[in-house]
N, C-alpha and C positions, 0 to 999 in steps of 0.2 A: 369762280365762276358757282352761281347758286344750281342747287340739285332739290328736287321735288320727287320726293317719294309717293308712290300710288300704290296703288292694289288692281286688280285686275280690270281692263276695262269695260270689258262686260259689265260688272256688278258694281262698280264702285261709282258712286255717283259722287257722293263727296271728292272723290280723288277729280272726278272730273271737269269742279268749278274753275281751281286756279289753273289747271293744266289747259282749256279752251281760251280762259283767259290770259294766257301766257304765248302761248301757239296765237292767238288771233291778232292778239297787242307787238306780235313779233319782238316779247321778251324774250330772253334767252335763257336758257336752261339746262341741265343735265335730268334727263329721267333715270328715274331708278323705280323700277317697279317689283315690288316683291308681293308672290301672287298669296292670296288667302291659302289655310291649311286646315283641313280637317281636324288637325290637333289643337286647333285654337290660336289668333293670333296674337295675341297680346303680347305674351314676352319676346316674340321675334319682333314685332314691331317695336317694342319698347328699345331695341337697341339705335334705333335712329328717332323716336317721338318719343318726347317724357309721358305723352297720354297714352300711348301704347295703341293710336289709331292713327290713319290716314286719311287727309296728307298732310303731311311735314316739309316746308320747306327750309333746307339747311344751307347756309352761307358762311363760311369759313365758322368763328365760333358763336354766328347767331341762329337759333333753330324756332321756327315759327310754326306751331304745332295745332294751327285752328282754319278753316278757309278764309272766314270772314277777318280774322288775323292777317293772313297770307295778301289778302287785298289790301288791305289799309298800308301794308308795311309794304308794297311794291308802290302803291301809289304817292308814297316818298320819293320815287328815283322817276316812277314813270306817272304823271299826272294824269295821261288820257284814260287810266283804270276807271277813274271816276269821270262824269261829267265837268265842263268847264263853268255852264253857266251854275249859278249857287242852288238857284231854283231848283232846276234837275238834278243836280247832284243829290240836296237833301232828297228827294223821293227815291231818286237809285238806292242811296242808304237804307233808307225805309224799309222798301221794297225788299230789297237783297237780307238787312236782318229778319223781316217777317219769316223769307221764306227760311231761313238758316233754323228759323225757332220753332216756328209753326209747320200747319200742314202735316200732323203726324198720321191722319188718317190714310191721306195718299199715299206715304212713305210705306206704312204698316201694310197695306192691304196689295199694293200695286210696286213690288220691291222691282228696283232698275234691273233687265237684261236686255241688251241690246238686241241681242238674236231672236228673242223668242218672239210671238205675236199671241195672245191671250185673248179668248172669250171671258170675260166676267162673270161669275155665277150671277150676280146681282150688284146692282148700283145704289148703295145703299144710303141712307139720309146722310150721315155722316161723312161718307167720300163725296156726294154731290154738294155739299156744305163748301167741303174744300172745293172742287171745281169752279165751284160757282165764284168762289170768292178770288181763286185765279184770275177768272175770265174777267171778271169786275176791275181788277187789279191792273193786269192787262189793256184793257180797254181805256182805262184812266191816264196811262201812262201814255198809249199811243194817241187819244184826242189832246192828249192836254202839250206835248210836246214833239206832235208830228209825225212821229215813227220814221223810218222800220223798227227802229230799235225801242228799248224799253221807255229810253230820258232822250229820244233826240235820233238824229242822223247817225250819230254812231256808238257803234257797238263798245258796253262798257261792263263792270265786273256785276252788273245789276241781271245784265243777259245772260252773263255767263252762273249766276247763282240758277237759271230758269232755265239752264241747259238738260238736267237731269229730265224737269218736267215734258222738254220735248220729245226725251226718247220715252217717258211713258204713254205720253198721246199716243204714238207710233206702236208700241208693243202692245199697248190695251185698248188702243181705240176709243180713247176718251173722249166724252163729248162736250168739250170746251165749244164756248160762241164761237161766232165766224171769226170776227176777229184777233180773238184768241186765238184761234186753230190758226190763221193766217201768218201769226207773229211769231206762233211756235214752228211753225213750217219754215220761215224765214231763217230761224235760226239751226233748223235741220241742214240746211242749206248752206250753211258757211262751210269755208274750207277747213275750219280747225275741228268742226264737228263730225265732217264726213270722215278724214284722217283718223279720227277716233273712232268712229265707229269702224271700219275695215280693217284697222287693228284689233277691235272688241271680237268683231268674228274668225278674225282670223288665231285668235288666242287659242293656244293649246289645252288650257286648263278648264277645269270643269268642278264646279264646286256643288258638291249634293246637298250642301243645307240652303244655299238660296235656290238652288234650279226646285227643292222640294216646296219651298216657301209660295212660290211661282207657281206652282203646280197645283197649291192649294187654294189660290185667289179662282182659278179660273180654268176653263179647258184649253190645252195647250193646241193651236189652231196648225204652228209650224214652229219650227228652229231653225234658223239660218245659219248657225255657227258652225264653222267646216269642221269642227271635234264629231260632229253627232253622225 
């Protein structure tokens, strides 16, 4: 059985991607959750991940330690990971790769926390540039392939890669376009996303470094975690 190593559900946007992909597509796995540590994560995570980061998928003697690589590895056994149509599949892969390597201002300004609700101090031009590009990308996919998912009627890896954006929209009230907001709300309503969200709020761990970054971004309006 494959094992998926992840960190805290409240904070770990990278862990969310393969977790929600596998849950939503009914790909069996054993979850191995290793919480973030105030003393640092690298050496602890190195016990299972060559990069010292999460997520990491382990199946017997095969180790896959990058979220996009995990999607491609799973695709070899589960073709529904990417769209069947070649044009939709090409678009979905480009969209996922753009998310994987880009949108650094959104990541750095709006750290993921499922439980927080934050009023940002400011919407900087760089942050608005990321938000507008994401809106454009979502609108292109919905318009070209008919929705409700990014590359057509079926959920795929591209949608999983934008799952953290949906939580960020919810936490920070980000001003996406109407079409983009509807798409992200659709992601938030998925059973796998709802399961992740409930488990994130129930986690007993608070990572102060992450919380400090979130507080630096804006005014904390609410914290819905059960640990608060």
